[in-house]
N, C-alpha and C positions, 0 to 999 in steps of 0.2 A: 698735651699733658692731661692725665686722668684726674678729674676733679672728684670731690666728695659726692656731688650730684650724680656723676657718672657711675660711681660705685653703688650708690643707692639704687639707681635704675637697673644696674646689672644684677644686683642681688634679687630684685623683684622679678626680673625676667627669668633668672636661673631657677627660682623657686616657685614659679607661678603654678605649675602643676600641683605642687604640694599645697599651695594656698587654696586652689580650687577644691582639692580633696578635703581639706579642713572645713571649708564651707559646706560641702556635701554632708559631712558627718554631723555638722551642727543642724542642718535642715532635717536630718533623719531622726532626730529626737524631738517628738512633738511638744509644743508648749502652748496648746490651745488655752486661751484666756477670755472668758471662763472655760473651764473651772479654775485655771491658774495653779495647777500642780507643777510648779516649775523648778523645784529643787533638783530633780533628776537631770535636767539639762545643765544646770550649773555644775553639778558634779562631773558630768561628762566633759564639759568645757574645761574644767580644771585638769582633768586627766590628759586631755589633748595638749593643753598648754605645758603641762609638766614634761610631756614627751619632747617638747621644743626647748626645754630648759628654763621655762618661765614658771615660777612658783606663784601660788594664789593664796590670798587671805580670804577665808570664807566668813560671810556675815549672814547667819541664819536669823531671819526676823522672827521674834516670838510669835507663837501660834495665835495668841489673842489679838495681836495687831494684824496679822494676816487675815484672820477670820473677819475682823471688823472692816477690813478693806474689801471683803467679798471674795477672797481668794483662798487657795488651799494650802500651798507651801511656797515660800520664797527664800532662796539663799542668794545673796548678791556676792559678787566677786570683785576683788581688787588685786591686780598683779602690778607690783611696784618694780620698775626697772630704773636702776640708778645709773647716772651718767657722770657723776663727779660731784664733789662738794660745792655747795652754793647753787646759784642758778634758780630757775623757775621750776615749779611743779605743774606739769600739763596733764590734765585729765582727758582721756579719750573714752567717751561714754557711748555705749550702744545697748539697746534693750533686746532681750531675747523672747519676750512674750508676744503672742500674735493672736489675732482673732481666728476662730475656727475656720477651716478651709471652705466649708460649704460645698455646694454642688457645681457641676459643670466643668470639671477639670478634664483635660485631655491626657494628663499624666498623673502618676501618684503624687499627691501634694507633699508627701514626705519622702520622696525618692531622691531628690537632688538630681533629677534627670538633666542631661546636657544634650541639646540639639540646636542646630543652626547657630552655633556660637553663643548660645545663651544657656544659663542654668535656671531651671524651673523648680518651684516649690514654695510652700508657705514660708515667708520670711526671707526668701532669696534676695529680695530688694529691700525690705523693711523688717528688721534691720540686722539680722544675723550676718548679712553681707559685710557689715562694718565691724563685727567681731573679727572678721577676716582682714579687712582693710587695715584696721588699727594694729592688729597683732603683727602683720607682716611689715607694715611701715616701721614699727618699733624694732623688729628683728633686723630689718635692713639697716637701720641706723647703727645698731650694735655692730653688725658685721663690717659696715663701711668704715667706721671709726677705727676698728681693729686693723684694717688694711692701710688706711691713709695716715694714721697717727695723729689726726686732728684731735683737738681737745674739746671736750664738752663738759658742761656743768648743769646739774638739775636732775629732774626725775620725770619719767612718764608713768602715769597710772592708767592701766587698762581697767576701766570700770564697766563691768557687765552686769546689768540689772534687769529686773523681771516683772515690772508692773506698769509700764508706760500706758498700756491700754486702759488701766484703771486709775490713772492720774499721777503715778510716780511717787506717792507719799511713802510707800514701803520699799521703794527702789532708791533712787538718788536722795529722796527726802529723808529716808531712814539713815543713810550714810552721813548726810550733812548734819542732821539734827543731833546725831550722837557723836559728832566730831571724829568720825573715822576717816574723814578726808577733808582737806582744805586746800584745794589747788589754787594756783594763781590764774590759770586760764583753762578753758574747757573747749574741746571740739566734740560735738555730738553727731550721731549718725544722720546723714542727709543724702543729697544727690550731687552728682558730679559737675553739673553745668551752671551752678549758682552757689554762692555762699550766703546763707540766710542769717541775718542779724536781728530780726524781729519777728514776732508771730502773734497771732490772736490769742486771746484768753477764751475760756469756755466755762459757762455756768450750765450745769445740768440739774433739772428739777423734776420731781415727781408730783403730779397734781391728782388728788383723789376727789372725785365728784360723787357724793352720796345722796341718793334720793330715797325712794321707798318701793320695794318690789310689789307687784300686783299681778293677778291673773290677766292674761291678754284679753279675756272676754269682758273684763270690767276695768279697763285701763285707768278710768278716772279715780279709782280708789288708790292709785299709787302715785308716785312722783318719779317721772321718767328721767333718770340720770343721763341717759344717752342724748336725749333732746337738749338737756341743759348743757351737756358737753359740746354739742354741735354749736350752740350759741357762743360758748366760750371760745371755741376754735375760730369762729368767724372774727371775733375780736383779736385773737392772737395773730391770725394771718394778716389782718389789716395793720397791726402793729409792725409786722415784718415788712410790709410794703413801705411803711414810713421810714424804716431803717435805711432804705436805699438812697435816701437823700443825705445820710450822714457819712461823708467820705473821709477816708484816712489819707494822710499825707505820706504814708510809708509805701514806697513802690512795691508792688506785688500784693498789696492788701487793698480791698475795695471798700467795703462797708460792713456794718454789723448784719447779722441775720439770725433768724429763729427757725428752728425745725422741730416739728413734732414727729418723733421717730417711732414711737411705740404706743399703741392703744389696746387695752383689753378690758372686758367687762361683760356684764350680763350673766344670766343663769341658764336660760333655755329659750327656744324659739317662741314658746307660748307664755313667756313671763316678761312683764315690763321691767327693764333693767333697773336694778336698785343701786348699782355702783359701777363706775367707770374709772379706770386709772390710765393716765397718759404720762408719757415721759417726754420732756422737751429739752432742747439743746440750744442755748443762746450764745453765739460767738461774739466776742467783744474785740473791737479794734484796740491797738495799743493806746490810743488817745482817751479811751473811756476808763472811768473808775468802776471797778467791779462792785464796790459797795453801793454805788448809786444805781448801777444796772440791776442788781438784785432787789434793791428797795423798790425801784420803779416797777419791775415786773411783778413782784408780789402785790404791790398796790393795785396794779391794773387787774390782776386776777381777782383780788378781794373785792374791788369795786364792781367788777362785772358780776360776781356771785351775788352781791347785795342787790344789784339791779334786777336780778332774775327771781327774786323772792316772790313777787306777785304772781308770776307764771308757775313757779315751782315752790310752793310753800314748804318750809322746813329744809330746803336744800342746804347741804353743807359742802364746802370746798376747802380742802386742806392742801397745803403746799410744803414740800420737804426738799431741802437741798440735797443733791446727790454728790455733785462734784463742783468745786470752784477752783479752776486753774487760771492763775493770773496770766496776763499777756507778758510777752518778753519784749522789753524795750532795749535798744542798743545802749551798751555802756561804753564810755570813752576808751577804756583800756583794751577794747577788742581790736583796735587798729592794727597791732602787729600780726594778729591772726588773719584778719581780712586781707591785708597787704600781701602777706606771704602766700596765701592760698590763691589770690588773684594772679600774682606774678607767675607762680609755678603752674597754675591751671592753664593760663594762656600758653605757656611754653609747651606743656604736655598735650593739651587738647587742640591747640592751634586756633583758639578763639577766645574772646574776652569772657571772663567769668564775673557776671554782675553781682553786686551786693544788694539783696532784696529782702522783703518780708514775705511771710507765707500765712495763709489763712488757717493753717493747722495750729494745734498747740502741742508742745513737746515737753520733755523732762528738763530741757535747758533752762526753762523759766525758774526752776528751783535753785540752780546755781546763781542765776542773775539776782534772785531775791536775797542771796547771801553776799552780794556785791562782787561775784566772780564773773569777769567778762567771758563771754563765750560766743561761739558761732555754730551753725549747723552745716556740716559738709561731710560727704562720704561718697560711696559708690552707688550710682543709680542714673536713670535717664533724666530727660529734661522735665518731665511731668509725672505726677502720681498716676495719671491715666495710662501712660506708656508702660509703667511698671506693673500694672494690674494689682497693685497693693490692695488688700482687703477684697479682692475678687478672685475668680478662678484663673488658673494659669499665671500666677505671679511669676515674674521672670526678671533676670538681670543679664545684660550684655557683658560677657566676660572681659571685653576690652575696656569697658567702663570701669570694671573692678581693677584691672591692671593699672590703668592710668590714674585712677583716684588714689590708689595705694602709693604711687610715685609722688603725687602731689602732697599727700599727707607726710610721707617720709621726708621730702625736701623741706616742708614747713617746719617739722620738728628740728631738722638740722639748723635752719635759720634761727630758731628760738633758743636752741640749747648750745650751739657751737660758737666759739669765739670767731672763727673764720670759716667761710664756705667758698 
């Protein structure tokens, strides 16, 4: 007897070439962030969805909010697919913004090239892939219900947003703040071999160290901001070593850590540096309080600066918060999502799909902050390293795309259908 699951799987197999072509077209429209001029991709996505019979609501973020977030243009999309009165609303969220491709590619990063069973391109794995996964899982459920006559109730919302790289506040944050969406559950873009239920938070800060410029021939007439920064970095790296003893109880997450990712300053080779700016990234485990983490880090920097005054008279150190992304903690209501994905993941992939945490931070935290249970699951390999995400030659195994789409489609069926 042909089951609803069989019909879902068959639709995905029958339309897989179309799904891959859809993903190629999404990759071929650049969404480098920065600069974050991402409205053109949203408009192209809406066109492609319309060709499939899926209409989209466009949510253009006001220019002032976009500029304040450090971006150029953002239009978020929601395609609402109704399956009957009542039932749950399930959001499927993926982000289209990506870091610039950088150097070292063996193929065109915006070509959507296919070779050796993989599709290559920036966002092939993270996360235009899940524009594709979520769209074709939803279409599969529509088609399978029409064939089997099974009853469903509820709604799927395909939510495609464009600022995950900058924190999500003008992506999902904008949609949620303005009450454009209020789903009961959310699945956000992820990888195929685990379902993620928790993730780290992230505090990013800019630290400006200001001394006094001087000619290199008479350095004592200045205050060397770079030497002072060196002393501050020594303290920060010692603090990072201390974090290694603070262990998370969430599987997949180890401990907090701090990274100084960008430093710039100075005027010229023959000038004592008068100003140095560094940007740091402090990852927070789910057990930590973001308010306490920020307070303690600011205090450490301020006390260090005060202690350097004897060596560097008049030294000034200013701290500015850039991003504060809360960690995602598991909400009890996510159990139906976790159980369905694990059940179907094992059936499709032939191996257990663990529920774990990840040291990344994602947009899903914004749904969790609104009390909306969610998980991270989608098309991709076992690790970020395998995907080449944020590196050259980002790629996705096409069989992972096919199988993940089947898992998501079956999960939607479990959540929306009376019987499967």
